[in-house]
Phi, psi and omega in degrees: 000129187263122179260149172293156179277151178295145180219147170216119190048253183259359182263127187243132180280132174300325172212150188294150173304148180290316187229142183209154174216150179239119175256128182245147184214141172234121177293130181236151171246141176246121179257118181290135172238142185308149177076027166094358181266177175207159175238123185263147178231132181273126175266007178098164183283150171259184177302141171270139188237134175246124176249150174195173175223136168210187173232155160246126181230157178104176182301133177089005180308307184292323171312313180301313178294321180296325177287337177283328174292328178294323175296325182296316189291339178294134191259043173224158175277167186212180177273129177253126173246106185266136184295345181255304194253310198218154169234124183207153167285125189221167172249126174286101185274323191206140176214130183232130168281116187268003171194171188301128181289145173238159176301331184249009180199128173225130171258138187214168169220159189218158169219137175234134161264126174303133174288155179231131180295169186288349177259018166088359177269146187268178182242020181301148172206146180277146177304146187244161179209190179086189181209158181214148178231007184272152190243134165254169186288146170244146176226153179240117185245185182297341183250028184109189180258129183241146180236142172269127185280136170241163181310134176101341185296151170215151182295333183289315182291325173301313185299315180299311179306312185270355172076037176238166175287143181298314176307325180296313180298318176306308185301317175290344184231074184289347180289340182274115178268339178215113189296338175286352179231098172237160185247144175302127177096355182283138174269132183239130174275132178269310184220000000 
């Protein structure tokens, strides 16, 4: 199986990282009840963290690492697209050079933290596929072009229909937490 490359903002990995892990955590409270019993209460999910390790090899490997480091220095979150598992808005939280750099080989590790909206909801979404060809009305307003979802629509299909990148639609619609799950009547920003 050939996987698409991992991407963050304008940086595209020349080959995917070798190792990665995704950590989920839910904060829990334990309430003591008399006679040895207890009750658990969920205090909600915390950030999700994607960690990994990889290598850049070949001519210009260190230059590739420097380009990744430049993206790390940007003080804003961006869309992180993982080739297998997730697309999310994230902060580039850590980047580490794991050995003395050489021009033709660099080992590194990285960490991304999922960004969270002001209302406390995360922006995690599962990568989407499929197609749809039913059509809803599209309107162009002062704040871009919008599409009203009809039965059979998918974000992938909308990206194909309007000739825009799926990532662009995901970025413009942070309220859509799962691109595989959009609803009839929902307004989707296209541009």
